[in-house]
C-alpha positions in Angstrom: -13.7 -36.1 29.0 -15.3 -34.1 31.8 -17.1 -30.8 31.1 -14.4 -28.9 33.0 -11.6 -30.4 30.9 -13.5 -29.7 27.7 -14.1 -26.0 28.8 -10.4 -25.7 29.7 -9.3 -27.2 26.4 -11.6 -24.8 24.5 -10.3 -21.8 26.5 -6.7 -22.8 25.8 -7.4 -23.3 22.1 -9.2 -19.9 21.9 -6.3 -18.2 23.6 -3.8 -19.9 21.3 -5.8 -18.9 18.2 -6.3 -15.4 19.4 -2.7 -15.0 20.5 -1.4 -16.2 17.1 -2.0 -12.7 15.8 1.3 -11.7 17.4 3.1 -13.9 14.8 2.5 -10.9 12.4 4.8 -8.6 14.5 8.0 -9.8 12.8 6.3 -9.2 9.4 5.6 -5.6 10.3 9.1 -5.2 11.7 10.4 -6.5 8.4 8.4 -3.9 6.5 9.9 -1.2 8.8 13.3 -2.4 7.6 12.1 -2.3 4.0 11.1 1.3 4.6 14.6 2.0 5.8 15.9 0.7 2.5 13.5 3.1 0.7 14.9 6.0 2.8 18.4 5.1 1.6 17.2 4.8 -2.0 15.4 8.2 -1.8 18.6 9.9 -0.4 20.7 8.2 -3.1 18.3 9.4 -5.9 18.1 12.9 -4.3 21.9 13.2 -4.2 22.0 12.1 -7.8 19.5 14.8 -8.8 21.3 17.5 -6.8 24.8 16.6 -8.1 23.7 16.5 -11.7 21.1 19.2 -11.8 23.1 21.4 -14.1 24.0 18.4 -16.4 20.5 17.0 -16.9 17.9 18.2 -19.3 14.3 18.9 -18.2 13.1 15.4 -19.1 15.9 13.7 -17.1 15.1 16.0 -14.1 11.4 15.2 -14.4 12.1 11.5 -14.5 14.3 11.7 -11.4 11.7 13.8 -9.6 9.0 11.2 -10.5 11.3 8.5 -9.2 11.5 10.4 -5.9 7.7 10.7 -5.8 7.5 7.0 -6.5 9.7 6.1 -3.5 7.6 8.4 -1.3 4.4 6.8 -2.4 5.7 3.3 -1.8 6.9 4.5 1.6 3.4 5.8 2.3 2.0 2.5 1.2 4.3 0.8 3.7 3.2 3.1 6.5 -0.5 2.3 5.7 0.2 -1.5 5.8 2.4 -1.3 8.9 0.2 1.0 11.0 -3.2 0.0 9.6 -2.4 -3.7 9.6 -1.0 -3.7 13.1 -4.0 -1.7 14.4 -6.5 -3.9 12.6 -5.0 -7.4 13.0 -2.7 -7.3 16.0 -3.4 -4.7 18.7 -4.5 -1.2 19.2 -1.8 1.5 19.1 -3.6 3.6 21.6 -2.8 6.9 19.9 -6.1 8.7 20.8 -5.3 12.4 21.4 -1.8 12.1 20.0 -1.1 15.2 17.8 0.5 13.1 15.1 -2.2 10.4 14.8 -3.1 10.0 11.1 -6.8 11.0 10.6 -7.5 7.8 8.6 -6.5 5.6 11.6 -9.7 6.6 13.5 -11.8 4.5 11.1 -9.4 1.9 9.9 -10.6 -1.7 9.3 -9.8 -4.4 6.8 -12.2 -2.9 4.2 -10.9 0.6 4.5 -7.3 -0.7 4.4 -8.0 -2.7 1.2 -9.4 0.4 -0.5 -6.6 2.7 0.7 -4.0 0.1 -0.5 -5.7 -0.2 -3.9 -5.7 3.6 -4.3 -2.0 3.7 -3.3 -1.2 1.0 -5.9 -3.0 3.0 -8.5 -1.0 6.1 -7.6 2.3 4.2 -7.8 1.2 2.7 -11.1 0.3 6.2 -12.4 3.8 7.4 -11.6 5.3 4.5 -13.5 3.0 5.0 -16.4 3.7 8.7 -16.5 7.5 7.9 -16.6 6.8 5.5 -19.4 4.8 8.1 -21.4 7.6 10.7 -20.9 10.0 8.3 -22.4 7.6 7.1 -25.1 9.0 9.7 -27.5 12.0 7.4 -27.9 9.8 4.5 -29.1 11.5 2.8 -32.0 14.8 4.6 -31.5 17.9 2.6 -30.8 18.4 2.0 -27.1 14.8 2.9 -26.3 13.7 1.7 -22.8 10.2 0.7 -23.9 8.5 -0.9 -26.9 5.0 -0.1 -28.1 3.9 -3.5 -26.7 5.5 -2.6 -23.4 3.6 0.7 -23.2 0.4 -1.0 -24.2 0.7 -3.7 -21.5 1.6 -1.1 -18.8 -1.5 0.9 -19.8 -3.7 -2.3 -19.7 -2.3 -3.4 -16.4 -2.9 0.1 -15.0 -6.4 0.0 -16.2 -6.9 -3.4 -14.5 -5.6 -1.8 -11.2 -8.3 0.8 -11.6 -11.0 -1.7 -12.3 -9.9 -3.8 -9.4 -10.0 -0.8 -7.0 -13.5 0.0 -8.3 -14.5 -3.6 -7.8 -13.2 -3.7 -4.2 -15.0 -0.4 -3.4 -18.2 -1.7 -5.0 -18.1 -5.0 -3.1 -17.3 -3.1 0.1 -20.3 -0.8 -0.5 -22.6 -3.8 -1.2 -21.4 -5.4 2.1 -22.1 -2.3 4.1 -25.5 -1.8 2.6 -26.4 -5.5 3.2 -25.1 -5.2 6.7 -27.3 -2.1 7.2 -30.4 -3.9 5.8 -29.7 -7.0 8.0 -29.3 -4.8 11.1 -32.6 -3.0 10.3 -34.5 -6.3 9.8 -33.5 -7.7 13.2 
């Protein structure tokens, strides 16, 4: 194989590999559709809250409001994945100077995205755990939604989410400090 053919083959292969990032676009479009489903769910829950506001007790209203917050937090998570993932892995959005540009988008990279996602998951888990704790007063009663073991496992899993986020942030910090030391030694 001549040197020209080899260079041409490498250039084609490099272009193909680099261009494969565009295969993620249908995934992000699918997440946008999932977000549409969450908008419908939010509106359904909001309508349920409004139409039954006078029938529900404070605990029921609080649980419905927490469900609305949960939907919003999941939707925020979707936005972070869609916008941050596209910007990081596919192509720049070119939003510089746009009045609605999220401030976090200026410094988004895979590391920042992982930490933001971990924090969002902890927030979502916190809402679920709070809902569980509110209903924990019914433990042992007939028709109770949760068991003591279920509450315990949700708490343990939430704790593991927190530990995972701390671990991700710690590893990221180690990586940045090692990168800084490596850059100084060169």
